[in-house]
C-alpha positions as CSV (number, residue, x, y, z in Angstrom):
1,M,23.6,20.2,-1.4
2,K,24.0,19.6,2.1
3,A,21.7,19.0,4.6
4,V,20.6,20.0,8.1
5,W,18.1,19.4,10.7
6,I,17.8,20.1,14.5
7,P,19.7,17.9,16.3
8,E,16.9,17.2,19.2
9,L,14.5,17.0,16.9
10,Y,16.1,14.4,14.9
11,E,14.6,11.1,16.4
12,E,11.0,12.7,17.3
13,K,8.0,11.5,15.5
14,N,5.2,14.3,14.0
15,V,7.2,17.4,13.8
16,A,7.9,19.9,12.0
17,V,10.4,22.8,11.1
18,T,10.2,26.0,8.9
19,F,13.3,27.2,7.3
20,E,13.1,30.9,6.8
21,Y,15.9,32.9,4.3
22,R,15.7,36.9,3.4
23,L,17.4,37.7,0.2
24,T,16.7,39.9,-2.8
25,P,17.2,38.0,-5.9
26,S,18.6,38.8,-9.1
27,A,16.4,37.7,-12.1
28,D,18.2,34.3,-12.4
29,A,18.0,33.3,-9.1
30,V,17.0,29.8,-8.6
31,L,15.7,28.0,-5.5
32,T,16.8,23.8,-5.4
33,L,15.2,22.1,-2.2
34,A,15.4,18.6,-1.1
35,A,13.8,17.2,2.4
36,S,12.6,14.4,3.9
37,N,9.5,13.7,4.4
38,L,7.1,16.4,3.0
39,Y,7.4,20.3,2.8
40,R,5.7,23.2,1.8
41,L,7.1,26.3,0.5
42,F,5.6,30.2,0.9
43,V,6.9,32.7,-0.6
44,N,6.6,36.6,1.3
45,G,3.6,34.8,2.9
46,E,2.1,33.0,-0.1
47,F,1.8,29.6,-0.6
48,K,4.1,28.5,-3.8
49,G,5.1,24.8,-3.6
50,Y,4.8,21.5,-2.1
51,G,6.6,18.2,-2.3
52,P,8.9,16.1,-2.9
53,A,8.1,13.8,-5.5
54,R,8.4,10.8,-3.4
55,A,11.3,8.4,-4.2
56,A,12.8,4.8,-3.1
57,H,14.4,4.7,0.7
58,G,17.8,6.5,0.5
59,Y,16.9,8.9,-2.2
60,S,14.8,11.9,-2.4
61,R,13.9,14.0,-5.7
62,T,14.8,17.4,-5.8
63,D,12.3,20.3,-7.0
64,V,13.6,23.9,-8.7
65,Y,11.7,27.2,-8.2
66,P,12.6,30.0,-10.4
67,L,12.7,33.5,-8.2
68,A,12.6,36.2,-11.3
69,A,9.3,36.9,-10.2
70,W,10.8,38.7,-7.0
71,A,13.7,39.8,-9.0
72,G,14.8,43.1,-6.9
73,I,12.1,42.8,-4.4
74,D,12.8,41.8,-0.4
75,T,12.0,38.6,-0.1
76,V,11.3,35.9,2.5
77,L,11.5,32.4,1.6
78,A,9.7,29.8,4.4
79,V,9.9,26.1,3.7
80,E,8.1,24.2,6.1
81,V,9.7,20.5,6.1
82,Y,7.7,17.6,7.9
83,S,8.8,14.8,9.6
84,A,6.9,11.8,10.3
85,N,9.6,9.3,11.7
86,T,6.7,6.7,11.1
87,N,6.2,3.9,8.9
88,T,3.1,4.4,6.8
89,F,1.8,3.3,3.2
90,Y,2.5,7.2,2.0
91,T,5.9,8.1,3.1
92,V,9.0,6.2,4.0
93,D,10.3,5.7,7.4
94,E,13.3,7.9,7.5
95,R,15.3,10.4,9.4
96,P,14.5,14.0,8.5
97,F,16.6,16.2,6.3
98,F,16.4,19.7,4.9
99,A,18.8,20.2,2.0
100,A,18.7,23.8,-0.3
101,E,20.8,26.0,-2.4
102,I,20.1,29.5,-4.0
103,R,21.8,29.8,-7.4
104,A,22.4,33.2,-9.1
105,G,25.1,34.0,-11.9
106,G,26.4,30.5,-12.1
107,E,27.4,30.8,-8.2
108,V,25.9,29.4,-4.9
109,T,24.5,32.1,-2.9
110,A,23.1,30.5,-0.1
111,E,23.0,26.9,0.9
112,A,20.6,24.9,3.8
113,S,22.7,26.0,7.0
114,D,22.1,30.0,6.0
115,F,18.5,29.3,6.5
116,T,17.0,30.0,10.3
117,A,15.1,27.0,11.6
118,Y,11.8,27.4,13.6
119,P,10.4,24.4,15.7
120,M,6.8,24.3,15.0
121,T,5.9,23.9,18.3
122,E,2.2,25.2,17.4
123,R,1.8,22.1,15.8
124,A,0.6,19.3,18.6
125,Q,3.1,16.3,18.2
126,R,1.6,13.3,20.5
127,V,-1.8,13.1,18.4
128,R,-3.5,10.1,16.6
129,R,-2.8,8.7,13.4
130,F,-5.1,10.1,10.5
131,S,-5.6,6.7,9.2
132,F,-4.0,3.0,9.1
133,Q,-2.3,3.8,6.0
134,R,-0.7,7.3,6.6
135,T,0.6,9.2,9.7
136,Y,-1.1,12.0,11.7
137,T,-4.0,14.1,12.3
138,E,-3.3,17.9,12.3
139,V,-4.2,19.9,15.4
140,Y,-2.8,23.6,15.9
141,R,-2.6,26.2,18.9
142,L,-1.8,29.3,16.9
143,T,-0.5,32.4,18.5
144,G,-0.3,34.4,15.7
145,D,-1.1,34.7,12.1
146,P,0.4,32.0,10.2
147,A,0.7,34.0,6.9
148,A,2.6,36.5,8.9
149,F,5.0,34.2,10.0
150,Y,5.6,32.6,6.5
151,A,6.2,36.2,5.7
152,G,8.9,36.7,7.9
153,D,7.1,38.1,11.1
154,T,9.0,35.7,13.6
155,A,8.0,37.4,16.9
156,G,7.3,35.0,19.5
157,H,9.0,31.9,17.4
158,P,12.5,31.1,18.9
159,S,14.6,29.7,16.4
160,A,17.1,26.8,17.1
161,A,20.4,25.8,16.0
162,T,21.0,23.1,13.1
163,A,23.6,20.6,12.0
164,A,24.8,19.0,9.4
165,V,22.7,15.5,9.1
166,P,23.2,13.0,6.3
167,M,20.9,13.2,3.2
168,N,19.7,10.8,0.6
169,R,20.9,10.5,-2.9
170,L,19.4,13.2,-5.3
171,L,16.8,12.3,-8.2
172,P,15.2,14.7,-10.6
173,R,11.7,15.1,-10.6
174,Y,10.1,13.8,-13.9
175,V,6.3,14.8,-13.1
176,P,5.1,18.6,-13.3
177,M,4.4,20.6,-10.4
178,P,1.1,21.4,-9.9
179,R,-0.1,24.9,-10.2
180,F,-2.2,24.9,-7.1
181,D,-5.3,26.5,-8.3
182,R,-7.9,27.4,-5.7
183,V,-11.3,25.9,-5.8
184,P,-13.9,27.9,-3.6
185,G,-16.5,26.3,-1.0
186,S,-20.0,27.1,-1.8
187,P,-21.9,27.4,1.8
188,V,-24.5,25.2,2.1
189,E,-26.4,25.1,5.7
190,Y,-25.1,26.6,9.1
191,G,-26.4,25.8,12.5
192,T,-25.7,25.1,16.2
193,V,-23.5,22.1,17.5
194,G,-24.3,20.1,20.7
195,I,-22.3,17.8,22.6
196,N,-23.3,14.1,23.2
197,P,-21.0,12.9,25.9
198,Q,-22.3,9.4,25.6
199,A,-21.2,9.3,22.1
200,K,-19.0,5.8,21.5
201,P,-15.4,7.1,20.4
202,W,-14.3,6.2,17.3
203,R,-11.5,3.5,17.7
204,D,-9.8,2.1,14.7
205,R,-6.6,0.0,14.4
206,A,-5.0,2.9,13.8
207,Y,-5.7,4.2,17.4
208,S,-5.4,0.8,19.2
209,G,-2.7,-1.3,17.5
210,I,0.7,1.2,18.1
211,D,3.4,-0.7,18.3
212,P,7.3,0.4,18.5
213,V,8.2,-1.5,15.5
214,R,5.1,-3.0,13.6
215,F,3.3,0.3,13.6
216,K,4.6,3.1,15.0
217,G,2.5,6.2,16.4
218,F,1.3,7.5,20.2
219,R,-0.2,5.0,22.0
220,P,-3.7,6.7,23.2
221,D,-2.3,6.8,26.8
222,E,0.5,9.3,25.1
223,L,-2.0,11.6,23.2
224,E,-2.1,15.1,24.3
225,T,-5.0,15.9,22.6
226,D,-7.7,14.0,20.6
227,P,-10.1,16.1,18.3
228,G,-11.3,13.1,16.7
229,E,-12.8,12.4,19.7
230,R,-14.7,15.6,20.4
231,A,-15.8,15.4,16.8
232,G,-17.4,12.1,17.2
233,Q,-19.6,14.1,19.9
234,F,-21.0,16.5,17.6
235,I,-24.7,17.3,17.3
236,Y,-25.8,19.3,14.3
237,V,-28.7,21.3,14.7
238,R,-29.5,23.5,11.1
239,T,-30.8,26.9,11.2
240,G,-30.4,28.2,8.1
241,E,-29.4,27.6,4.5
242,G,-26.4,29.3,2.6
243,E,-23.7,31.4,4.7
244,A,-24.2,32.4,8.4
245,K,-22.1,36.2,8.5
246,T,-20.6,35.0,11.8
247,L,-20.4,31.9,13.8
248,S,-20.9,31.9,17.3
249,D,-19.9,29.7,20.3
250,S,-21.0,26.3,19.3
251,A,-21.9,27.0,15.8
252,Y,-21.4,25.1,12.4
253,Q,-21.0,26.3,9.0
254,T,-21.2,23.4,5.5
255,Y,-19.4,23.9,2.4
256,D,-19.3,22.0,-0.8
257,F,-16.5,22.2,-3.4
258,G,-19.0,21.0,-6.4
259,R,-17.0,17.6,-6.6
260,T,-14.4,15.8,-4.9
261,C,-11.3,17.6,-5.0
262,T,-7.7,16.7,-3.5
263,G,-5.4,19.5,-1.9
264,F,-5.2,22.2,1.1
265,F,-8.1,23.7,2.8
266,A,-7.4,27.7,2.9
267,F,-9.5,30.2,4.5
268,E,-9.2,33.5,6.6
269,V,-10.4,33.6,9.9
270,T,-11.2,36.3,12.4
271,A,-11.6,35.5,15.9
272,E,-13.5,38.0,18.2
273,A,-12.1,35.9,21.4
274,D,-10.1,33.1,21.7
275,T,-11.6,30.1,19.9
276,V,-11.4,26.6,18.9
277,L,-11.8,25.9,15.3
278,T,-12.6,22.4,13.9
279,L,-12.9,21.3,10.5
280,V,-14.4,17.8,9.5
281,F,-14.5,16.8,6.0
282,D,-15.4,13.9,3.5
283,E,-16.3,13.0,0.1
284,V,-19.9,13.0,0.6
285,I,-22.6,14.2,3.0
286,A,-25.4,12.4,4.8
287,D,-29.2,13.8,4.8
288,R,-30.3,13.7,8.9
289,G,-33.8,14.8,7.9
290,D,-33.2,18.4,9.9
291,H,-29.7,18.7,8.7
292,R,-26.7,17.4,6.4
293,E,-23.9,15.8,8.0
294,V,-20.2,15.2,7.3
295,S,-18.9,12.4,8.8
296,P,-15.6,12.6,10.3
297,F,-15.0,8.4,10.3
298,R,-16.3,7.4,7.2
299,N,-13.7,5.5,5.0
300,D,-11.5,4.3,8.2
301,C,-10.0,7.7,8.5
302,C,-10.2,10.5,11.3
303,N,-11.0,13.5,8.8
304,V,-10.4,15.8,11.4
305,I,-8.5,19.3,11.7
306,E,-8.3,21.3,14.7
307,Y,-7.0,24.9,15.3
308,T,-7.0,26.8,18.6
309,L,-6.7,30.5,18.0
310,D,-5.9,33.5,19.7
311,A,-8.6,36.5,19.0
312,G,-7.3,38.6,15.6
313,E,-6.7,37.5,12.3
314,S,-5.6,34.3,10.5
315,R,-5.1,33.0,7.1
316,I,-4.7,29.2,7.3
317,V,-3.6,26.5,5.1
318,T,-3.6,23.1,6.1
319,F,-0.2,21.3,5.7
320,E,-1.6,17.6,4.5
321,A,-3.2,17.4,0.7
322,N,-6.8,15.5,2.0
323,A,-9.8,14.6,-0.5
324,A,-13.0,16.2,0.4
325,R,-16.2,17.0,-1.6
326,F,-17.7,18.5,1.7
327,A,-16.2,20.6,4.8
328,T,-17.7,21.7,8.3
329,V,-16.4,24.3,10.1
330,V,-17.1,24.1,13.8
331,I,-16.4,26.7,16.4
332,R,-16.4,26.4,20.1
333,G,-15.5,28.9,22.8
334,G,-15.2,32.1,20.7
335,R,-16.8,34.0,17.9
336,A,-15.5,33.9,14.6
337,K,-15.6,35.2,10.8
338,I,-14.8,32.8,8.5
339,R,-14.1,34.2,4.6
340,N,-12.5,32.7,1.4
341,F,-13.3,29.4,2.4
342,G,-11.7,26.9,-0.2
343,M,-9.1,24.6,-1.5
344,I,-5.6,25.0,-3.1
345,L,-5.5,21.9,-5.3
346,Y,-3.0,19.3,-5.4
347,E,-3.5,17.6,-8.5
348,N,-1.7,16.6,-11.5
349,P,-1.8,19.5,-14.1
350,D,-1.5,17.6,-17.4
351,A,-4.9,15.5,-17.4
352,A,-6.6,18.9,-17.8
353,S,-5.5,19.3,-21.2
354,F,-7.5,15.8,-22.4
355,R,-10.3,16.9,-24.8
356,Y,-13.2,15.1,-25.5
357,D,-16.4,15.6,-26.4
358,Y,-18.8,12.7,-27.4
359,K,-22.2,14.3,-28.1
360,D,-23.8,12.3,-24.5
361,D,-24.1,13.7,-21.4
362,A,-23.6,10.4,-19.4
363,L,-20.0,9.4,-21.3
364,N,-19.1,13.3,-20.9
365,K,-19.7,13.0,-17.4
366,I,-17.8,9.8,-16.9
367,T,-15.0,11.1,-18.6
368,A,-14.9,14.1,-16.5
369,A,-15.1,12.1,-13.3
370,A,-11.9,9.8,-15.0
371,V,-10.1,12.8,-15.4
372,N,-10.6,14.4,-12.0
373,T,-9.7,10.6,-10.5
374,F,-6.7,10.6,-12.4
375,A,-5.5,14.1,-11.4
376,Q,-6.0,13.6,-7.9
377,N,-4.1,10.3,-7.9
378,A,-1.3,11.0,-9.9
379,V,0.8,13.7,-8.5
380,D,3.7,12.0,-7.9
381,V,3.2,8.5,-8.1
382,L,0.6,6.5,-9.4
383,T,-1.7,5.8,-6.1
384,D,-4.9,4.1,-5.2
385,C,-7.0,7.3,-3.4
386,P,-5.7,10.6,-2.4
387,S,-7.7,10.3,1.2
388,R,-7.5,7.0,3.2
389,E,-3.8,6.1,2.0
390,R,-2.2,8.2,-1.0
391,A,-0.4,4.9,-1.6
392,G,1.5,3.8,-4.7
393,W,-0.1,0.1,-5.1
394,L,0.7,-2.2,-7.6
395,C,-2.1,-3.7,-10.2
396,D,-4.2,-0.4,-9.8
397,S,-1.1,1.1,-11.1
398,Y,-1.3,-1.4,-14.3
399,F,-4.9,0.4,-15.1
400,S,-4.1,4.1,-14.0
401,S,-1.0,3.8,-16.1
402,R,-3.0,3.3,-19.2
403,S,-5.4,6.3,-18.1
404,E,-1.9,8.5,-18.2
405,A,-1.0,7.5,-21.4
406,L,-4.3,8.7,-22.8
407,F,-4.9,11.9,-20.8
408,T,-1.0,13.1,-21.0
409,G,0.6,11.7,-23.9
410,K,3.4,10.6,-21.7
411,N,3.8,8.4,-18.8
412,L,5.9,10.4,-16.1
413,V,4.3,9.6,-13.4
414,E,4.7,6.0,-14.3
415,K,8.3,6.4,-14.7
416,S,8.6,7.6,-11.4
417,F,6.8,5.2,-9.9
418,L,8.3,1.9,-11.5
419,E,11.8,3.5,-10.9
420,N,11.2,3.6,-7.2
421,Y,10.8,0.2,-7.4
422,A,13.7,-0.3,-9.2
423,L,15.9,1.3,-6.7
424,A,13.9,0.0,-3.7
425,P,16.4,-1.8,-0.9
426,Q,15.3,-5.1,-0.1
427,S,12.7,-5.0,3.0
428,P,14.1,-6.7,6.0
429,Y,10.5,-7.5,6.9
430,L,9.7,-9.2,3.5
431,P,10.8,-12.4,2.1
432,E,14.3,-12.1,0.0
433,G,13.2,-11.5,-3.5
434,M,9.7,-10.2,-2.7
435,I,8.6,-6.4,-3.6
436,P,6.4,-4.2,-1.5
437,M,2.6,-4.5,-2.6
438,C,2.7,-0.5,-2.5
439,Y,5.6,2.0,-2.4
440,P,7.1,4.0,-1.3
441,A,6.1,2.7,2.2
442,D,7.1,0.6,5.2
443,H,5.7,-3.0,5.7
444,N,7.0,-3.7,8.8
445,D,4.0,-6.1,9.5
446,G,5.3,-8.5,6.9
447,V,2.6,-8.6,4.8
448,Y,2.7,-8.6,1.2
449,I,0.3,-9.4,-2.2
450,P,2.2,-12.0,-4.0
451,N,-0.2,-11.5,-6.9
452,W,0.8,-7.8,-7.0
453,S,4.7,-8.4,-7.8
454,M,3.2,-10.7,-10.7
455,W,1.3,-7.4,-11.8
456,Y,4.1,-5.6,-11.5
457,I,5.9,-7.8,-14.2
458,L,3.0,-7.3,-16.7
459,E,2.9,-3.1,-16.2
460,L,6.6,-3.0,-16.5
461,R,6.6,-4.7,-19.8
462,N,3.8,-2.5,-20.8
463,Y,5.5,0.4,-20.0
464,V,8.5,-0.6,-21.6
465,R,6.3,-1.2,-25.0
466,R,4.8,2.3,-24.6
467,T,8.0,4.3,-24.3
468,G,10.7,2.3,-25.2
469,D,12.4,3.3,-21.9
470,E,15.4,0.6,-21.9
471,R,17.0,2.2,-19.0
472,M,14.1,1.2,-16.8
473,K,13.9,-2.1,-18.3
474,E,17.8,-2.7,-17.0
475,I,17.5,-1.0,-13.8
476,S,14.5,-3.2,-13.1
477,R,16.2,-6.7,-14.1
478,E,17.1,-7.6,-10.6
479,K,13.8,-7.2,-8.9
480,V,11.9,-9.3,-12.0
481,Y,14.2,-11.9,-11.6
482,G,14.3,-11.8,-7.7
483,L,10.4,-12.7,-8.3
484,V,11.2,-15.6,-10.7
485,K,13.7,-16.9,-8.1
486,F,11.4,-16.2,-5.2
487,F,8.0,-18.0,-6.6
488,E,10.3,-20.9,-7.4
489,R,10.1,-22.6,-4.0
490,F,6.1,-22.5,-4.6
491,Y,6.0,-25.1,-7.5
492,N,4.3,-28.7,-7.1
493,A,5.2,-31.5,-9.1
494,D,2.8,-30.4,-11.6
495,G,4.3,-27.1,-12.3
496,L,2.0,-25.0,-10.7
497,L,2.0,-22.5,-7.7
498,E,0.5,-24.0,-4.2
499,N,0.1,-22.5,-1.0
500,L,1.0,-18.9,-1.7
501,E,1.6,-17.3,1.4
502,S,0.8,-13.8,2.9
503,W,-2.1,-11.6,1.4
504,V,-3.2,-13.7,-1.8
505,F,-5.3,-11.4,-3.6
506,I,-7.4,-12.3,-6.7
507,E,-10.2,-9.3,-6.3
508,W,-12.8,-8.1,-3.7
509,S,-15.3,-11.0,-3.8
510,R,-15.4,-14.5,-2.7
511,C,-12.4,-15.0,-4.9
512,N,-10.3,-14.0,-1.6
513,D,-11.9,-16.2,0.6
514,G,-9.6,-18.6,2.5
515,D,-11.3,-21.6,1.0
516,F,-11.1,-20.0,-2.6
517,I,-7.4,-19.5,-2.5
518,R,-5.7,-22.0,-0.6
519,G,-4.1,-25.1,-2.0
520,V,-3.3,-24.4,-6.0
521,N,-5.0,-20.8,-6.8
522,Y,-5.9,-21.2,-10.4
523,P,-6.5,-17.2,-11.1
524,S,-3.1,-16.6,-9.3
525,N,-1.4,-19.2,-11.7
526,M,-3.1,-17.9,-14.7
527,L,-1.6,-14.5,-13.5
528,W,1.9,-15.9,-12.9
529,A,2.1,-17.7,-16.2
530,A,1.1,-14.0,-18.1
531,A,4.0,-12.6,-16.2
532,L,6.4,-15.6,-16.9
533,E,5.6,-14.5,-20.6
534,A,6.2,-10.9,-19.7
535,V,9.9,-11.8,-18.7
536,D,10.7,-13.6,-22.0
537,D,9.4,-10.3,-23.7
538,L,11.6,-7.9,-21.7
539,Y,14.7,-10.0,-21.2
540,G,14.7,-13.0,-24.2
541,D,14.2,-15.9,-21.8
542,P,12.1,-18.5,-23.8
543,A,12.6,-20.9,-21.1
544,L,10.2,-18.9,-18.8
545,R,8.0,-19.1,-21.6
546,E,7.9,-22.5,-21.9
547,R,7.4,-22.9,-18.5
548,A,4.2,-20.8,-18.7
549,A,2.8,-22.9,-21.4
550,G,2.8,-25.9,-19.7
551,M,1.1,-24.1,-16.9
552,K,-1.3,-22.9,-19.1
553,E,-1.8,-26.6,-20.2
554,T,-2.1,-28.0,-17.0
555,I,-4.6,-25.4,-15.4
556,R,-6.9,-26.1,-18.7
557,T,-6.6,-30.0,-17.6
558,Q,-7.4,-28.9,-14.2
559,S,-9.5,-26.8,-13.7
560,F,-12.0,-26.8,-16.3
561,N,-14.9,-29.0,-15.1
562,G,-16.7,-28.8,-18.5
563,A,-18.9,-26.0,-17.8
564,F,-16.6,-23.5,-15.9
565,F,-12.8,-22.8,-14.5
566,E,-12.8,-23.8,-10.7
567,D,-10.9,-21.3,-8.5
568,N,-8.6,-24.0,-6.3
569,A,-8.0,-27.2,-5.8
570,V,-6.6,-29.1,-2.6
571,R,-4.8,-31.9,-1.4
572,D,-7.3,-35.0,-0.2
573,E,-6.3,-37.7,2.8
574,G,-4.4,-39.2,-0.1
575,G,-2.2,-36.1,-1.1
576,R,-3.9,-36.2,-4.3
577,L,-5.1,-32.7,-5.6
578,T,-8.9,-32.3,-5.9
579,R,-11.0,-29.8,-7.4
580,T,-13.0,-28.1,-4.5
581,G,-16.4,-27.0,-6.8
582,H,-15.3,-23.0,-5.9
583,T,-16.4,-21.3,-8.7
584,T,-16.4,-17.6,-9.2
585,E,-17.3,-15.2,-12.3
586,T,-13.8,-13.4,-12.0
587,C,-12.1,-16.7,-12.3
588,Q,-13.3,-17.2,-15.8
589,Y,-12.2,-13.6,-17.0
590,Y,-8.6,-14.4,-15.4
591,A,-8.9,-17.4,-17.8
592,F,-9.8,-15.5,-20.9
593,Y,-7.8,-12.4,-20.3
594,F,-4.5,-14.5,-19.5
595,G,-4.8,-16.8,-22.4
596,I,-5.6,-19.8,-20.6
597,A,-9.0,-20.0,-22.8
598,D,-10.2,-18.6,-26.0
599,R,-13.8,-17.8,-27.8
600,E,-12.9,-20.5,-30.3
601,K,-11.9,-23.4,-28.0
602,Y,-14.4,-22.5,-25.3
603,P,-17.3,-20.9,-27.2
604,E,-20.1,-21.4,-24.9
605,L,-18.4,-20.2,-22.0
606,A,-17.2,-17.1,-23.8
607,D,-21.0,-16.4,-24.8
608,T,-22.4,-17.0,-21.3
609,L,-19.6,-14.1,-19.8
610,V,-20.7,-11.9,-22.5
611,N,-24.6,-12.6,-22.4
612,R,-25.5,-14.2,-19.2
613,F,-22.6,-12.6,-16.9
614,G,-22.0,-9.1,-15.7
615,P,-23.3,-6.4,-13.1
616,K,-26.7,-6.7,-13.9
617,R,-26.8,-10.8,-13.2
618,D,-28.8,-11.6,-10.4
619,P,-26.6,-14.4,-8.8
620,E,-29.4,-16.0,-6.6
621,K,-31.6,-17.0,-9.8
622,E,-29.0,-17.0,-12.6
623,Y,-26.0,-19.3,-12.1
624,P,-26.0,-19.0,-8.2
625,S,-23.2,-21.6,-7.8
626,V,-20.8,-18.9,-9.4
627,Y,-20.2,-16.3,-7.5
628,P,-20.4,-12.5,-8.8
629,S,-17.6,-10.2,-9.5
630,N,-16.7,-7.4,-7.7
631,A,-15.2,-4.0,-9.5
632,F,-11.7,-4.5,-9.0
633,I,-10.7,-6.5,-10.6
634,G,-13.1,-8.9,-12.2
635,N,-15.6,-6.2,-13.8
636,Y,-12.8,-4.7,-15.2
637,L,-11.4,-7.5,-16.8
638,R,-14.8,-8.0,-18.3
639,L,-14.5,-4.6,-20.0
640,E,-11.3,-5.4,-21.2
641,L,-12.5,-9.0,-22.8
642,L,-15.7,-7.3,-24.0
643,L,-13.6,-4.5,-26.0
644,R,-11.0,-7.2,-27.0
645,W,-14.3,-9.2,-28.6
646,G,-15.6,-5.9,-30.3
647,C,-18.6,-5.8,-27.9
648,R,-18.5,-2.0,-28.1
649,D,-22.1,-1.2,-27.4
650,R,-21.8,-3.5,-24.3
651,V,-19.2,-1.7,-22.9
652,L,-20.8,1.8,-23.2
653,A,-23.8,0.5,-21.1
654,D,-22.2,-1.2,-18.6
655,C,-20.0,2.0,-18.2
656,R,-23.0,4.0,-17.5
657,D,-24.9,1.5,-15.6
658,F,-21.9,1.7,-13.3
659,F,-20.2,4.5,-13.4
660,L,-22.8,7.6,-14.4
661,G,-24.0,7.5,-10.6
662,M,-20.2,7.9,-9.4
663,A,-19.5,10.7,-11.7
664,E,-22.9,12.6,-10.8
665,T,-22.5,12.3,-7.1
666,T,-19.0,13.1,-6.3
667,G,-17.6,13.9,-9.6
668,T,-15.1,10.9,-9.4
669,L,-15.1,7.2,-9.8
670,W,-15.1,4.9,-6.9
671,E,-13.2,1.7,-5.5
672,H,-16.6,0.1,-5.0
673,A,-20.1,0.8,-6.0
674,R,-21.0,1.8,-2.8
675,L,-20.2,5.1,-0.2
676,T,-18.5,2.8,2.5
677,C,-14.7,3.2,1.1
678,S,-12.7,5.3,-1.1
679,L,-14.8,7.2,-3.8
680,N,-11.8,8.4,-5.6
681,H,-9.7,5.9,-6.8
682,G,-6.9,5.6,-9.3
683,F,-7.7,2.6,-11.3
684,A,-11.1,3.7,-12.1
685,S,-10.2,6.5,-14.7
686,M,-9.7,3.5,-16.9
687,A,-13.3,4.4,-17.8
688,A,-12.0,7.1,-19.7
689,V,-10.1,4.6,-21.8
690,Y,-13.1,2.1,-22.3
691,I,-14.9,5.1,-23.4
692,R,-12.6,6.2,-26.0
693,E,-11.4,3.6,-27.3
694,C,-15.2,2.7,-27.7
695,M,-15.8,6.1,-29.4
696,E,-12.7,5.7,-31.9
């Protein structure tokens, strides 16, 4: 295939171009697409596709759409391609392109240069970023019905000439295409909206931290509009429950999807006058006494989409995939009727085939929430959350890949995820040999998590064992040995890693405090010893296994204080390594999980872990000197150990205690046991794995 783009928009940030082509397909006609960064496909105005599945820098995955359903019918294909030209955790910072071929009878009948290009000037360009990890909020000034435009009514939309541009190397898509099922929103309440001009504007690091290299975007003084600031001023007053027939000026309507879903908001609007429609959405809703309110900014996102509409009919489908259970539509300056408000799902379709019935309502609810969570975090790569980041994080993927194996019987999403890492070029912003902490992404600030690269090696070993994919093992060899070489400079005279750099991450608890990770951090060394053993498993390198054995023995000698493994040791004034006394629950889980300790040699500590530790422990009363674990990773490693030791009743009890409230609130499972962060986190789908292993 060959690629094209509009030359004037080649280096512009936050732009979209729609490429349209008219044809009468034959029964064997097939459309093949590739693009950067994102695209969506309409056929005769109907939403039919979204992609591509993400790939490493310099690569793109193709999508194939049979056109047999439109055989003999005059058909308009409209492919809207979005280019960020911005570094994010979600899409890579690369120049845009659109590539396409239509084949029929074994011949190419059309290619990208045959499509007519229309710059999407109705999308505001200079707007704030959606979050630190993603690109931009969506703001539109529509002058007609979008669905009519995608169906071929291009009146009022000037076209632009395209030119050939470089394109990426093409790869196949391994993961299945979503079905794009539609979920309706149920009306919750309606009322009026006032404005509080004194409301403090929400200013996060994605707003104020714009830098032309490290963090690209539009500075505050460059913004042409900021609906986030306006949404932060809304004051809601409920006037009724259910649905309002018409929303007048300064009115709102709130909807509930019944669970957190991920996809594209889709609805129809009849505006009786020129209208500004603002959409605010989130995974939860807050009870404010006289009304229920959807926060625009919870989870450090600008969950606001805005449309300026001319009078008339508009059929709207938002472009970016977002996660929400609740959404509020606010009408200002006009009068409008909203119909068929819903969401087109962008979720992994294979997860829904997983069958279970544990004859236990709580376990069934948790499993259903785990399936929902996985489906929304496994569309093309294994991601952390479908809201704030949509990022393919290591370590998270170590766990969610096991969910994929359970739910689908395959590991196609993990295959794409690991292939992206294998093909990724060395980042100019990271030290030689170090891999990104999440990918595909651009880490221009130079931040990396050394521990996540260790989990990468463990995941790769487990993937090869599960699938027998020898190709993945071989194409990943350079990355693995690049890491082995990278860590060599951190070994001290005792053979342990000391003074690791950048973001040393053990888990979300006191484990991560600076005083706990400095010097020789023992959980990091426990993990690295396990990673070295995994390298030997993959590539037959017994010298690394021998080094790991030495590390384990040294950790036992240095870290164990007679009762617990301590988290770290630092140098005293004489240069001697001295334990700090810092002790965490999670460090104990690391020790047992990675084979530093076992129940036979440390029976008292093992008994304490089983019977005295865990999420219900009150650390102020019981073992106050041992800081408690958080959900990720500590409590998950705890469940792993309880399963390993046959404590199935304890695992099921912990799952009920920890996950049931989440499942009942959002129908998904969360990053933490609180409402302030992501309420839909990929690794949490492991709850279903733990339940299945207990119930078998």
